[in-house]
C-alpha positions in Angstrom: -1.0 -16.7 16.1 -2.0 -15.9 12.5 -0.8 -12.6 10.9 -3.5 -11.4 8.6 -1.6 -9.8 5.7 -2.9 -7.5 2.9 -0.6 -7.4 -0.1 -1.3 -4.5 -2.5 0.3 -4.3 -5.9 -0.1 -1.5 -8.4 2.4 -2.0 -11.3 0.9 -1.3 -14.7 3.5 -3.8 -16.1 1.7 -6.7 -14.6 3.8 -9.9 -14.4 6.7 -8.0 -15.9 6.8 -5.5 -13.0 9.7 -5.7 -10.6 7.6 -4.5 -7.7 5.0 -7.2 -8.5 7.9 -9.8 -8.5 9.0 -8.6 -5.0 5.4 -9.0 -3.8 5.2 -12.5 -5.2 8.4 -13.4 -3.5 6.9 -12.1 -0.2 3.8 -14.1 -0.8 5.7 -17.3 -1.6 7.9 -17.0 1.5 4.9 -16.2 3.7 3.1 -19.3 2.5 6.2 -21.4 3.2 6.5 -20.0 6.7 2.9 -20.6 7.6 0.9 -18.8 10.2 0.1 -16.0 7.6 -3.3 -15.4 6.1 -2.9 -13.6 2.8 -5.1 -11.3 0.8 -3.8 -9.9 -2.5 -5.4 -6.8 -4.1 -3.9 -5.9 -7.5 -4.9 -2.3 -8.2 -3.7 -2.4 -11.8 -6.3 -5.2 -12.4 -9.1 -4.1 -10.2 -8.5 -0.5 -11.0 -10.2 2.3 -9.0 -11.4 5.4 -10.8 -10.0 8.8 -9.7 -11.9 10.2 -6.8 -14.6 12.6 -7.9 -17.1 15.0 -6.3 -20.0 12.6 -6.5 -18.2 9.9 -4.6 -16.8 12.3 -2.1 -20.3 13.6 -1.5 -21.6 10.1 -0.9 -19.4 9.9 2.2 -20.8 13.0 3.7 -24.4 11.8 3.6 -25.8 9.3 6.1 -26.9 5.9 4.9 -30.6 6.9 5.3 -30.0 10.1 3.2 -28.1 8.3 0.4 -29.6 7.6 -3.0 -29.0 4.2 -4.6 -26.2 5.7 -6.6 -24.6 7.2 -3.5 -24.7 3.9 -1.7 -22.9 2.3 -4.6 -20.3 5.0 -4.7 -19.8 4.9 -0.9 -19.4 1.1 -0.9 -16.0 1.4 -2.7 -14.4 3.2 0.2 -16.3 1.2 2.8 -15.2 -2.1 1.4 -11.6 -1.0 1.2 -11.6 0.3 4.7 -13.1 -2.8 6.1 -10.6 -4.9 4.3 -7.8 -2.8 5.8 -9.2 -3.0 9.3 -9.4 -6.8 9.0 -5.6 -7.2 8.5 -2.6 -6.8 10.8 0.0 -6.1 8.2 -0.2 -4.1 5.0 2.4 -4.8 2.3 2.6 -2.2 -0.4 4.6 -3.2 -3.5 5.3 0.2 -5.2 7.0 1.1 -8.4 8.3 4.6 -8.8 6.5 6.5 -11.6 7.9 10.0 -12.2 9.2 10.2 -8.7 5.8 9.4 -7.2 3.5 6.5 -6.5 1.2 5.0 -9.2 -2.1 6.8 -9.6 -3.8 3.5 -9.0 -2.3 3.4 -5.5 -3.1 7.0 -4.9 -6.8 6.2 -5.7 -6.7 3.5 -3.0 -5.2 5.9 -0.4 -7.9 8.5 -1.4 -10.5 6.0 -0.3 -9.0 4.6 2.9 -7.8 8.0 4.3 -11.2 9.2 5.6 -11.8 11.6 8.5 -14.0 9.9 11.1 -13.2 6.5 9.7 -9.4 5.9 9.7 -8.3 9.2 11.3 -9.9 12.1 13.2 -9.0 15.7 13.8 -8.3 16.8 17.3 -7.2 20.0 19.1 -3.7 18.6 18.8 -3.9 17.7 15.1 -4.9 14.6 13.2 -5.0 11.2 15.0 -4.8 7.8 13.3 -7.6 5.4 14.2 -6.1 2.1 12.8 -4.1 1.0 15.8 -1.8 -2.1 16.2 -1.1 -2.4 12.5 2.2 -2.6 10.6 3.3 -1.9 7.1 6.0 -3.0 4.7 6.9 -1.0 1.6 8.6 -2.9 -1.3 10.0 -0.2 -3.5 11.3 -0.9 -7.0 13.1 1.9 -8.9 15.0 2.1 -12.1 17.4 4.6 -10.6 19.0 5.1 -7.2 17.1 7.6 -5.0 16.8 6.3 -1.5 18.1 8.8 1.1 18.2 11.6 -1.4 15.9 14.6 -2.0 14.6 12.8 -5.2 13.0 10.2 -3.1 9.7 12.0 -2.4 7.9 8.7 -2.6 9.0 7.1 0.7 8.2 10.1 2.9 4.8 10.4 1.1 3.9 6.8 1.8 5.1 7.0 5.4 3.1 10.2 6.0 -0.1 8.7 4.6 0.3 5.5 6.6 1.1 7.5 9.7 -2.0 9.6 9.2 -4.3 6.6 9.6 -2.3 5.2 12.6 0.2 2.9 10.9 3.6 4.2 12.2 5.6 1.0 12.2 6.9 0.7 8.7 9.7 -1.3 7.2 11.0 -0.5 3.7 12.8 -2.8 1.3 14.5 -1.0 -1.7 15.3 -2.5 -5.0 17.1 0.3 -6.9 19.1 0.7 -10.0 17.0 -1.8 -11.9 17.5 0.1 -15.1 21.2 0.7 -14.6 22.6 -2.5 -16.1 22.0 -6.2 -15.7 24.6 -6.8 -12.9 23.3 -3.9 -10.8 19.7 -5.1 -11.3 20.4 -8.7 -10.4 22.4 -7.6 -7.3 19.6 -5.2 -6.2 16.9 -7.8 -6.6 18.9 -10.4 -4.8 19.5 -8.1 -1.8 15.8 -7.2 -1.8 14.7 -10.8 -1.7 17.1 -11.5 1.2 15.6 -8.5 3.1 12.1 -9.8 2.4 13.1 -13.2 3.7 14.3 -11.6 6.9 11.0 -9.7 7.3 8.9 -12.8 6.8 10.8 -14.6 9.5 9.9 -11.9 11.9 6.1 -12.0 11.2 
């Protein structure tokens, strides 16, 4: 059975980003394992603009009602949602910027979290519509925040993923990357080992 895997990177540091390096390690290990179909979307390269009123309005019009400009605007979200639907596993390689996620990744979430498409409102609250999918978060941080109140990033990501129906989420932390060479090397080594274990279970 093939695991269709969508890997999303968002580091503005490109090849020098530690979260990007973790994603590349995941991709390399998945290719070695076999049985994994990979798609890589780099949001720092194929950058999405911030969501604006015109694009939001394009979602609220039917296809027949849309102007040519609205169809083009709506296609951004529609393509990203279809890509997400087509995969079984979503791997988010996420650097921490000012205790949050990169704005590039937020722009992606803004387009895949759509009422009526990936979740719906019910009398009992919102209900995710993307069933049977899993996610992996590869979190790279200069400091050490996991398990503390300063880690607002992990709950935020889990909340957004859960909102669209992805509740099975594994997280790999690589922390203390700016706290000295030995700490950085140890953290990256442990993160790579954790990724290896996850890949074996795909």
